[in-house]
C-alpha positions in Angstrom: -28.7 13.2 -17.5 -29.8 10.4 -15.2 -28.9 10.4 -11.5 -26.9 7.4 -10.4 -29.0 5.2 -8.2 -27.3 1.9 -7.9 -26.9 0.9 -4.2 -23.7 0.1 -2.4 -23.2 -3.7 -2.0 -21.1 -5.6 0.5 -18.9 -8.4 -0.9 -21.4 -11.0 0.3 -24.2 -9.0 -1.5 -22.0 -8.9 -4.7 -21.7 -12.7 -4.6 -25.5 -12.8 -4.3 -25.9 -10.6 -7.3 -23.6 -12.8 -9.4 -25.6 -15.8 -8.5 -28.8 -14.0 -9.4 -27.3 -13.3 -12.8 -26.6 -16.9 -13.4 -23.0 -17.4 -12.7 -22.0 -20.8 -11.3 -19.6 -20.2 -8.4 -18.1 -21.4 -5.1 -18.9 -18.8 -2.5 -15.5 -18.8 -1.0 -13.7 -18.5 -4.3 -16.1 -15.7 -5.3 -15.5 -13.7 -2.2 -11.8 -14.0 -2.6 -11.9 -12.9 -6.3 -14.2 -9.9 -5.5 -12.0 -8.8 -2.6 -8.8 -9.1 -4.7 -9.9 -8.0 -8.1 -13.2 -6.1 -7.7 -16.7 -6.5 -9.1 -16.4 -3.7 -11.6 -13.1 -4.9 -13.0 -14.2 -8.5 -13.3 -17.5 -7.4 -15.1 -15.4 -6.6 -18.2 -14.4 -10.3 -18.3 -17.9 -11.8 -17.9 -19.4 -9.4 -20.4 -18.8 -11.8 -23.4 -20.8 -14.4 -21.5 -23.9 -12.2 -21.1 -26.9 -13.2 -23.1 -27.8 -10.9 -26.0 -31.1 -9.0 -25.4 -32.7 -9.3 -28.9 -35.7 -7.1 -28.1 -33.7 -4.2 -26.7 -31.2 -4.6 -29.5 -34.0 -4.3 -32.1 -35.4 -1.3 -30.3 -32.1 0.6 -30.1 -30.7 -0.6 -33.4 -27.5 -1.8 -31.8 -26.4 -4.9 -29.9 -27.5 -5.0 -26.2 -26.8 -7.7 -23.7 -28.9 -8.6 -20.7 -27.5 -8.9 -17.2 -27.8 -12.6 -17.2 -25.0 -14.9 -18.3 -25.2 -18.0 -20.5 -26.2 -21.1 -18.6 -23.2 -23.1 -17.3 -20.9 -20.0 -17.2 -18.6 -20.3 -14.1 -16.8 -17.6 -12.2 -13.6 -19.7 -12.6 -13.9 -19.1 -16.4 -14.2 -15.4 -15.9 -11.2 -15.2 -13.4 -9.1 -17.4 -15.8 -9.7 -14.9 -18.6 -8.9 -12.0 -16.3 -5.7 -13.7 -15.2 -4.7 -14.5 -18.8 -5.1 -10.8 -19.7 -3.2 -9.7 -16.6 -0.2 -11.8 -17.5 -0.4 -10.8 -21.2 -0.1 -7.2 -20.1 2.9 -7.9 -18.0 4.5 -9.8 -21.0 3.8 -6.9 -23.4 5.1 -4.3 -21.0 8.3 -6.2 -20.6 8.9 -5.9 -24.3 7.7 -2.4 -24.8 10.1 -1.2 -22.1 13.0 -2.6 -24.1 11.7 -1.1 -27.3 11.2 2.3 -25.7 14.7 2.4 -24.2 16.3 1.4 -27.5 14.5 4.1 -29.4 15.4 6.6 -26.7 19.1 5.7 -27.1 18.9 6.0 -30.9 17.2 9.4 -30.7 19.7 10.7 -28.2 22.7 9.4 -30.3 21.3 10.7 -33.5 20.1 14.2 -32.4 23.0 14.6 -29.9 25.5 14.3 -32.8 24.4 17.6 -34.1 23.9 19.5 -30.8 23.6 18.4 -27.1 20.4 20.5 -26.9 19.0 19.7 -30.3 15.6 18.8 -28.8 15.2 22.4 -27.7 15.6 23.8 -31.3 12.5 23.3 -33.3 14.3 24.2 -36.5 16.2 20.9 -36.3 12.9 19.0 -36.7 10.2 18.7 -39.3 8.6 22.1 -39.9 5.2 21.0 -38.7 6.7 20.6 -35.2 7.0 24.4 -34.8 3.8 25.3 -36.6 1.2 26.9 -34.3 -1.8 24.6 -33.8 -5.4 25.7 -34.0 -7.2 25.9 -30.7 -4.0 25.7 -28.7 -3.5 29.4 -28.2 -0.8 29.6 -30.9 1.3 26.9 -29.1 3.2 24.6 -31.4 3.6 20.8 -30.9 7.3 21.5 -30.1 6.3 24.2 -27.5 4.0 21.7 -25.8 6.7 19.0 -25.9 9.2 21.4 -24.2 6.6 22.3 -21.6 6.1 18.5 -20.8 9.8 18.1 -20.6 10.1 20.9 -18.1 7.2 19.4 -16.0 8.8 15.9 -16.1 12.1 17.3 -15.1 10.6 19.3 -12.2 8.8 16.3 -10.9 11.7 14.0 -11.2 13.3 12.6 -8.0 16.4 11.3 -9.8 19.8 12.3 -8.4 21.2 13.0 -11.9 18.4 15.6 -12.5 19.3 17.4 -9.2 22.9 17.3 -10.2 22.4 18.9 -13.5 20.1 21.5 -12.1 22.6 22.5 -9.4 25.7 22.4 -11.6 24.6 23.4 -15.1 21.4 25.5 -14.6 18.8 22.9 -15.3 18.7 22.4 -19.1 19.4 18.7 -19.8 21.3 17.5 -22.8 19.3 15.2 -25.1 21.0 12.0 -23.8 19.9 12.9 -20.3 16.5 14.4 -21.2 15.4 11.1 -22.8 15.7 9.5 -19.3 12.9 11.7 -17.9 10.4 11.6 -20.7 7.6 9.0 -21.1 6.8 6.7 -24.0 4.3 9.3 -25.4 6.9 12.0 -25.5 9.5 9.6 -27.0 7.0 8.7 -29.7 6.2 12.4 -30.4 9.9 13.3 -30.7 10.6 10.5 -33.0 7.5 11.4 -35.2 8.8 14.9 -35.7 12.5 14.0 -36.2 13.6 14.9 -39.8 13.1 12.1 -42.4 16.7 11.1 -42.9 17.4 10.6 -39.2 14.0 9.0 -38.7 14.7 6.5 -41.4 18.2 5.7 -40.1 16.7 4.8 -36.7 14.0 2.7 -38.3 16.6 0.8 -40.4 18.5 0.1 -37.2 15.5 -1.8 -36.0 14.8 -3.6 -39.3 11.8 -1.4 -40.2 12.3 -0.9 -43.9 10.4 -0.3 -47.1 10.2 -2.5 -50.1 13.6 -1.1 -51.3 15.2 -2.0 -48.0 15.4 1.7 -47.0 14.6 2.6 -43.4 10.9 3.3 -43.1 10.6 6.0 -40.5 6.9 6.6 -41.3 6.1 2.9 -40.4 8.1 3.1 -37.1 6.3 6.4 -36.2 3.0 4.6 -36.8 4.1 1.6 -34.7 5.2 3.9 -31.8 1.7 5.4 -31.6 0.2 1.9 -31.5 2.6 0.7 -28.8 2.0 3.9 -26.8 -1.7 3.0 -26.7 -0.8 -0.6 -25.8 1.6 0.6 -23.1 -1.0 2.9 -21.6 -3.6 0.2 -21.6 -1.2 -2.1 -19.7 0.0 0.6 -17.3 -3.5 1.5 -16.3 -4.5 -2.2 -15.9 -7.3 -1.9 -18.5 -8.6 -4.7 -20.5 -6.2 -5.7 -23.4 -7.0 -9.1 -24.8 -10.0 -8.0 -26.9 -9.6 -4.2 -26.9 -10.3 -2.2 -30.0 -7.3 -0.1 -30.8 -8.0 3.5 -32.0 -4.4 3.8 -33.4 -3.8 0.9 -35.7 -0.9 -0.5 -37.8 -0.8 0.9 -41.4 -0.9 -2.2 -43.5 0.5 -0.4 -46.6 3.8 0.2 -44.7 4.7 -3.5 -44.0 5.5 -4.6 -47.5 9.2 -4.4 -47.0 9.1 -6.8 -44.1 8.1 -10.3 -45.1 7.5 -11.4 -41.6 4.7 -8.8 -41.3 3.1 -8.9 -44.7 0.3 -11.1 -43.4 -1.0 -8.1 -41.4 -2.3 -6.7 -44.7 -4.6 -9.7 -45.0 -6.3 -9.2 -41.6 -9.9 -8.2 -41.5 -10.8 -4.7 -40.4 -12.0 -6.1 -37.1 -8.7 -7.9 -36.6 -6.6 -4.9 -37.6 -8.2 -3.1 -34.6 -7.4 -5.9 -32.1 -4.2 -6.6 -30.1 -2.6 -9.1 -32.5 -1.0 -6.5 -34.8 0.6 -4.9 -31.7 2.0 -8.2 -30.6 3.3 -8.9 -34.1 5.2 -5.7 -34.4 6.5 -6.0 -30.9 7.7 -9.5 -31.6 9.4 -8.1 -34.7 11.1 -5.3 -32.9 12.3 -7.6 -30.2 14.7 -9.2 -32.7 16.7 -5.9 -32.7 16.4 -5.0 -29.0 16.8 -8.3 -27.1 19.8 -10.5 -26.9 17.8 -13.7 -27.2 14.5 -15.0 -28.3 13.1 -16.0 -24.9 10.4 -13.3 -24.9 9.1 -14.6 -28.3 8.9 -18.1 -26.8 7.2 -16.9 -23.7 4.7 -15.0 -25.8 3.7 -18.1 -27.8 3.5 -20.2 -24.7 1.3 -17.7 -23.0 -1.0 -17.4 -26.0 -1.3 -21.1 -26.1 -2.6 -21.0 -22.5 -5.6 -18.9 -23.5 -8.7 -20.2 -21.7 -10.8 -20.8 -24.9 -14.3 -22.2 -24.6 -17.5 -22.0 -26.6 -17.7 -18.2 -26.1 -14.2 -16.8 -26.2 -11.3 -17.8 -28.5 -7.9 -16.7 -29.9 -9.9 -15.0 -32.7 -11.2 -12.4 -30.3 -7.6 -11.1 -30.0 -7.4 -10.9 -33.8 -5.0 -13.8 -34.1 -4.9 -15.4 -37.6 -5.1 -19.2 -37.9 -1.3 -19.5 -38.4 -0.4 -17.1 -35.6 2.2 -19.5 -34.1 4.2 -19.5 -37.3 4.3 -15.7 -37.4 5.1 -15.2 -33.7 7.5 -18.0 -33.0 
Protein backbone atom coordinates (compact mmCIF):
# COMPACT_ATOMS: atom_id res chain seq x y z
CA UNK A 1 0.00 0.00 0.00
CA UNK A 2 1.33 3.43 -0.99
CA UNK A 3 0.95 6.37 1.41
CA UNK A 4 -1.10 9.26 0.00
CA UNK A 5 1.24 12.19 -0.56
CA UNK A 6 -0.55 14.63 -2.85
CA UNK A 7 -0.56 18.13 -1.31
CA UNK A 8 -3.53 20.32 -0.44
CA UNK A 9 -4.10 22.97 -3.12
CA UNK A 10 -5.92 26.28 -2.81
CA UNK A 11 -8.40 27.11 -5.56
CA UNK A 12 -5.82 29.42 -7.17
CA UNK A 13 -3.26 26.62 -7.08
CA UNK A 14 -5.80 24.25 -8.63
CA UNK A 15 -6.23 26.68 -11.52
CA UNK A 16 -2.45 26.75 -11.91
CA UNK A 17 -2.45 22.94 -12.03
CA UNK A 18 -5.08 22.90 -14.77
CA UNK A 19 -3.04 25.35 -16.84
CA UNK A 20 0.06 23.19 -16.33
CA UNK A 21 -1.86 20.22 -17.67
CA UNK A 22 -2.76 22.09 -20.85
CA UNK A 23 -6.33 23.26 -20.32
CA UNK A 24 -7.21 26.55 -22.00
CA UNK A 25 -9.17 28.59 -19.49
CA UNK A 26 -10.29 31.96 -18.27
CA UNK A 27 -9.02 32.30 -14.72
CA UNK A 28 -12.21 33.85 -13.35
CA UNK A 29 -14.37 31.17 -14.98
CA UNK A 30 -12.04 28.46 -13.68
CA UNK A 31 -12.13 29.72 -10.10
CA UNK A 32 -15.90 29.87 -10.18
CA UNK A 33 -16.16 26.31 -11.59
CA UNK A 34 -13.75 24.85 -9.05
CA UNK A 35 -15.48 26.57 -6.12
CA UNK A 36 -18.94 25.42 -7.27
CA UNK A 37 -18.20 21.94 -8.61
CA UNK A 38 -14.82 20.87 -7.28
CA UNK A 39 -11.58 19.76 -8.89
CA UNK A 40 -12.05 16.04 -8.26
CA UNK A 41 -15.60 15.92 -9.61
CA UNK A 42 -14.64 17.85 -12.74
CA UNK A 43 -11.64 15.57 -13.31
CA UNK A 44 -14.04 12.80 -14.41
CA UNK A 45 -15.21 15.07 -17.23
CA UNK A 46 -11.79 16.10 -18.53
CA UNK A 47 -10.57 12.52 -18.39
CA UNK A 48 -11.66 11.76 -22.02
CA UNK A 49 -9.50 14.70 -23.14
CA UNK A 50 -6.32 13.39 -21.47
CA UNK A 51 -3.64 12.24 -23.91
CA UNK A 52 -2.99 8.47 -23.99
CA UNK A 53 0.38 7.47 -22.53
CA UNK A 54 1.53 4.87 -25.06
CA UNK A 55 4.72 3.85 -23.24
CA UNK A 56 2.96 3.33 -19.88
CA UNK A 57 0.12 1.50 -21.62
CA UNK A 58 2.58 -0.87 -23.29
CA UNK A 59 4.38 -1.53 -20.01
CA UNK A 60 1.20 -2.25 -18.05
CA UNK A 61 -0.69 -3.98 -20.85
CA UNK A 62 -3.72 -1.73 -20.37
CA UNK A 63 -4.69 1.81 -21.47
CA UNK A 64 -3.11 4.61 -19.45
CA UNK A 65 -3.57 8.35 -19.92
CA UNK A 66 -1.09 11.06 -19.10
CA UNK A 67 -2.02 14.06 -16.95
CA UNK A 68 -1.90 16.41 -19.93
CA UNK A 69 -4.96 17.09 -22.06
CA UNK A 70 -5.21 17.34 -25.82
CA UNK A 71 -4.07 20.70 -27.24
CA UNK A 72 -6.95 23.16 -27.60
CA UNK A 73 -9.09 21.59 -24.88
CA UNK A 74 -10.96 24.27 -22.96
CA UNK A 75 -12.36 24.21 -19.45
CA UNK A 76 -15.63 25.46 -20.96
CA UNK A 77 -15.88 22.17 -22.89
CA UNK A 78 -15.37 20.22 -19.68
CA UNK A 79 -17.94 22.22 -17.73
CA UNK A 80 -20.44 21.90 -20.59
CA UNK A 81 -20.06 18.13 -20.47
CA UNK A 82 -20.52 18.17 -16.69
CA UNK A 83 -23.63 20.35 -17.00
CA UNK A 84 -25.11 18.10 -19.70
CA UNK A 85 -24.62 15.10 -17.40
CA UNK A 86 -26.09 16.94 -14.43
CA UNK A 87 -29.27 17.79 -16.34
CA UNK A 88 -29.48 14.26 -17.78
CA UNK A 89 -29.49 12.87 -14.25
CA UNK A 90 -32.27 15.24 -13.19
CA UNK A 91 -34.32 14.22 -16.23
CA UNK A 92 -33.81 10.51 -15.60
CA UNK A 93 -34.61 10.84 -11.89
CA UNK A 94 -37.88 12.55 -12.78
CA UNK A 95 -38.94 9.52 -14.83
CA UNK A 96 -37.61 6.85 -12.47
CA UNK A 97 -39.56 8.39 -9.61
CA UNK A 98 -42.79 7.95 -11.57
CA UNK A 99 -41.91 4.39 -12.56
CA UNK A 100 -41.06 3.54 -8.94
CA UNK A 101 -44.30 4.96 -7.57
CA UNK A 102 -46.36 3.14 -10.19
CA UNK A 103 -44.72 -0.22 -9.45
CA UNK A 104 -45.18 0.35 -5.71
CA UNK A 105 -48.90 0.92 -6.26
CA UNK A 106 -49.22 -2.22 -8.38
CA UNK A 107 -47.32 -4.31 -5.81
CA UNK A 108 -49.46 -3.02 -2.94
CA UNK A 109 -52.69 -3.55 -4.89
CA UNK A 110 -51.74 -7.07 -6.01
CA UNK A 111 -50.28 -8.37 -2.74
CA UNK A 112 -52.80 -6.57 -0.57
CA UNK A 113 -55.71 -8.31 -2.31
CA UNK A 114 -54.58 -11.52 -0.60
CA UNK A 115 -53.54 -10.12 2.79
CA UNK A 116 -52.84 -6.66 4.16
CA UNK A 117 -49.59 -8.04 5.59
CA UNK A 118 -48.68 -10.33 2.70
CA UNK A 119 -45.17 -8.84 2.54
CA UNK A 120 -44.40 -10.30 6.00
CA UNK A 121 -45.28 -13.86 4.94
CA UNK A 122 -42.42 -15.38 2.96
CA UNK A 123 -44.66 -18.26 1.88
CA UNK A 124 -46.59 -15.90 -0.37
CA UNK A 125 -43.50 -15.28 -2.50
CA UNK A 126 -41.17 -17.35 -4.65
CA UNK A 127 -39.56 -20.12 -2.53
CA UNK A 128 -36.06 -18.71 -2.97
CA UNK A 129 -37.11 -15.59 -1.02
CA UNK A 130 -37.22 -17.62 2.20
CA UNK A 131 -34.22 -19.85 1.50
CA UNK A 132 -31.23 -19.27 3.86
CA UNK A 133 -28.35 -17.69 1.97
CA UNK A 134 -24.74 -18.88 2.29
CA UNK A 135 -22.51 -16.51 4.21
CA UNK A 136 -25.45 -14.60 5.68
CA UNK A 137 -25.69 -16.48 8.98
CA UNK A 138 -28.70 -18.44 7.80
CA UNK A 139 -30.68 -15.29 7.01
CA UNK A 140 -32.94 -15.41 3.98
CA UNK A 141 -33.44 -12.62 1.45
CA UNK A 142 -36.92 -12.18 2.91
CA UNK A 143 -35.49 -11.88 6.43
CA UNK A 144 -33.07 -9.20 5.24
CA UNK A 145 -35.90 -7.38 3.46
CA UNK A 146 -38.07 -7.35 6.60
CA UNK A 147 -35.06 -6.09 8.58
CA UNK A 148 -34.59 -3.22 6.13
CA UNK A 149 -38.32 -2.43 6.33
CA UNK A 150 -38.14 -2.23 10.13
CA UNK A 151 -35.12 0.08 9.89
CA UNK A 152 -36.80 2.29 7.28
CA UNK A 153 -39.91 2.50 9.43
CA UNK A 154 -37.93 3.38 12.57
CA UNK A 155 -36.08 6.14 10.72
CA UNK A 156 -39.17 7.60 9.05
CA UNK A 157 -40.33 11.02 10.19
CA UNK A 158 -43.68 10.73 8.41
CA UNK A 159 -46.81 11.42 10.46
CA UNK A 160 -48.58 8.36 9.07
CA UNK A 161 -45.85 6.08 10.42
CA UNK A 162 -46.18 7.58 13.91
CA UNK A 163 -49.96 7.20 13.65
CA UNK A 164 -49.80 3.51 12.73
CA UNK A 165 -47.20 2.82 15.40
CA UNK A 166 -49.30 4.48 18.11
CA UNK A 167 -52.68 3.10 17.06
CA UNK A 168 -51.97 -0.33 15.57
CA UNK A 169 -48.73 -1.48 17.17
CA UNK A 170 -46.35 -0.67 14.38
CA UNK A 171 -46.74 -3.28 11.61
CA UNK A 172 -47.62 -1.43 8.42
CA UNK A 173 -49.99 -2.95 5.85
CA UNK A 174 -48.48 -3.39 2.41
CA UNK A 175 -50.15 -0.29 0.95
CA UNK A 176 -48.51 1.80 3.68
CA UNK A 177 -45.22 -0.13 3.84
CA UNK A 178 -44.47 0.66 0.20
CA UNK A 179 -44.38 4.34 1.13
CA UNK A 180 -41.30 3.91 3.36
CA UNK A 181 -39.18 1.56 1.22
CA UNK A 182 -36.61 2.68 -1.33
CA UNK A 183 -36.24 1.71 -4.98
CA UNK A 184 -33.88 -1.16 -4.17
CA UNK A 185 -36.38 -2.69 -1.74
CA UNK A 186 -39.19 -2.19 -4.26
CA UNK A 187 -37.09 -3.95 -6.89
CA UNK A 188 -36.32 -6.84 -4.53
CA UNK A 189 -39.96 -7.29 -3.51
CA UNK A 190 -41.04 -7.34 -7.14
CA UNK A 191 -38.29 -9.79 -8.11
CA UNK A 192 -39.47 -12.34 -5.52
CA UNK A 193 -43.20 -11.88 -6.14
CA UNK A 194 -44.75 -15.08 -7.52
CA UNK A 195 -44.70 -15.39 -11.30
CA UNK A 196 -48.45 -14.90 -12.04
CA UNK A 197 -48.62 -11.70 -10.01
CA UNK A 198 -45.30 -10.48 -11.36
CA UNK A 199 -46.45 -11.09 -14.93
CA UNK A 200 -49.73 -9.28 -14.31
CA UNK A 201 -47.88 -6.19 -13.08
CA UNK A 202 -45.50 -6.35 -16.06
CA UNK A 203 -48.43 -6.57 -18.50
CA UNK A 204 -49.95 -3.48 -16.86
CA UNK A 205 -46.86 -1.59 -18.02
CA UNK A 206 -46.66 -3.12 -21.49
CA UNK A 207 -43.75 -5.40 -20.64
CA UNK A 208 -44.72 -8.56 -22.51
CA UNK A 209 -43.16 -11.58 -24.18
CA UNK A 210 -43.53 -12.61 -27.82
CA UNK A 211 -46.94 -14.14 -27.04
CA UNK A 212 -48.21 -10.90 -25.56
CA UNK A 213 -48.13 -12.30 -22.01
CA UNK A 214 -46.78 -10.20 -19.16
CA UNK A 215 -43.01 -10.70 -18.88
CA UNK A 216 -42.21 -10.39 -15.19
CA UNK A 217 -38.64 -11.61 -15.66
CA UNK A 218 -37.97 -8.72 -18.06
CA UNK A 219 -39.42 -6.10 -15.72
CA UNK A 220 -37.45 -7.54 -12.77
CA UNK A 221 -34.30 -7.17 -14.88
CA UNK A 222 -35.26 -3.60 -15.81
CA UNK A 223 -35.87 -2.70 -12.17
CA UNK A 224 -32.31 -3.75 -11.30
CA UNK A 225 -30.94 -1.61 -14.14
CA UNK A 226 -33.05 1.38 -13.13
CA UNK A 227 -32.03 0.97 -9.50
CA UNK A 228 -28.39 1.31 -10.55
CA UNK A 229 -29.25 4.34 -12.68
CA UNK A 230 -31.25 5.86 -9.85
CA UNK A 231 -28.41 5.40 -7.35
CA UNK A 232 -25.93 6.90 -9.81
CA UNK A 233 -28.15 9.97 -10.16
CA UNK A 234 -28.90 10.26 -6.44
CA UNK A 235 -25.22 10.17 -5.51
CA UNK A 236 -24.34 12.71 -8.23
CA UNK A 237 -21.97 10.29 -9.92
CA UNK A 238 -21.03 10.39 -13.60
CA UNK A 239 -23.83 8.94 -15.77
CA UNK A 240 -23.37 9.91 -19.41
CA UNK A 241 -20.66 7.33 -20.26
CA UNK A 242 -20.90 5.03 -17.22
CA UNK A 243 -20.49 1.28 -17.66
CA UNK A 244 -23.53 -0.44 -16.11
CA UNK A 245 -22.84 -3.60 -14.09
CA UNK A 246 -26.52 -4.58 -14.33
CA UNK A 247 -27.60 -4.61 -17.97
CA UNK A 248 -30.75 -5.16 -19.99
CA UNK A 249 -31.26 -8.79 -21.03
CA UNK A 250 -31.63 -8.48 -24.86
CA UNK A 251 -33.34 -11.88 -25.07
CA UNK A 252 -36.32 -10.51 -23.15
CA UNK A 253 -37.31 -7.61 -25.41
CA UNK A 254 -38.57 -9.62 -28.37
CA UNK A 255 -42.24 -9.06 -27.49
CA UNK A 256 -41.83 -5.28 -27.57
CA UNK A 257 -41.14 -4.01 -31.12
CA UNK A 258 -40.08 -0.58 -29.86
CA UNK A 259 -37.18 -2.17 -27.96
CA UNK A 260 -36.04 -4.95 -30.29
CA UNK A 261 -33.19 -2.78 -31.54
CA UNK A 262 -31.54 -3.16 -28.12
CA UNK A 263 -30.58 -6.69 -29.20
CA UNK A 264 -28.50 -5.22 -32.01
CA UNK A 265 -26.33 -3.04 -29.77
CA UNK A 266 -22.67 -3.96 -29.32
CA UNK A 267 -21.51 -5.35 -25.99
CA UNK A 268 -19.98 -1.96 -25.21
CA UNK A 269 -23.22 -0.10 -25.93
CA UNK A 270 -25.26 -2.63 -23.95
CA UNK A 271 -23.27 -1.51 -20.91
CA UNK A 272 -23.82 2.24 -21.41
CA UNK A 273 -26.72 4.47 -20.39
CA UNK A 274 -28.74 4.22 -23.63
CA UNK A 275 -30.58 0.95 -22.77
CA UNK A 276 -31.66 2.47 -19.43
CA UNK A 277 -32.96 5.54 -21.27
CA UNK A 278 -34.78 3.35 -23.80
CA UNK A 279 -36.63 1.25 -21.21
CA UNK A 280 -37.43 4.34 -19.15
CA UNK A 281 -38.91 6.01 -22.20
CA UNK A 282 -40.93 2.82 -22.86
CA UNK A 283 -42.26 2.63 -19.30
CA UNK A 284 -43.19 6.30 -19.29
CA UNK A 285 -45.93 5.51 -21.80
CA UNK A 286 -47.77 3.65 -19.02
CA UNK A 287 -46.98 5.88 -16.03
CA UNK A 288 -47.20 9.43 -17.45
CA UNK A 289 -50.29 11.23 -18.69
CA UNK A 290 -48.50 12.89 -21.59
CA UNK A 291 -45.34 12.54 -23.64
CA UNK A 292 -43.61 15.74 -22.51
CA UNK A 293 -40.82 13.79 -20.78
CA UNK A 294 -40.01 11.92 -23.97
CA UNK A 295 -39.79 15.21 -25.87
CA UNK A 296 -37.59 16.75 -23.20
CA UNK A 297 -35.29 13.71 -23.32
CA UNK A 298 -34.76 14.00 -27.07
CA UNK A 299 -34.25 17.77 -26.81
CA UNK A 300 -31.68 17.31 -24.08
CA UNK A 301 -29.77 14.59 -25.92
CA UNK A 302 -29.68 16.87 -28.95
CA UNK A 303 -27.91 19.45 -26.77
CA UNK A 304 -24.96 17.11 -26.08
CA UNK A 305 -21.72 19.13 -26.40
CA UNK A 306 -20.16 16.85 -29.01
CA UNK A 307 -16.70 17.64 -30.34
CA UNK A 308 -13.76 15.73 -31.82
CA UNK A 309 -13.33 13.72 -28.60
CA UNK A 310 -16.79 13.01 -27.13
CA UNK A 311 -19.99 12.09 -28.97
CA UNK A 312 -23.45 10.53 -28.60
CA UNK A 313 -21.81 7.17 -29.25
CA UNK A 314 -20.10 7.36 -25.84
CA UNK A 315 -23.56 7.01 -24.27
CA UNK A 316 -24.29 3.94 -26.38
CA UNK A 317 -26.79 5.77 -28.59
CA UNK A 318 -27.35 4.03 -31.94
CA UNK A 319 -27.41 6.17 -35.14
CA UNK A 320 -31.24 6.21 -35.24
CA UNK A 321 -31.72 6.95 -31.55
CA UNK A 322 -34.12 9.85 -32.19
CA UNK A 323 -36.59 7.53 -33.92
CA UNK A 324 -36.52 5.12 -31.00
CA UNK A 325 -36.81 7.69 -28.23
CA UNK A 326 -39.24 10.19 -29.78
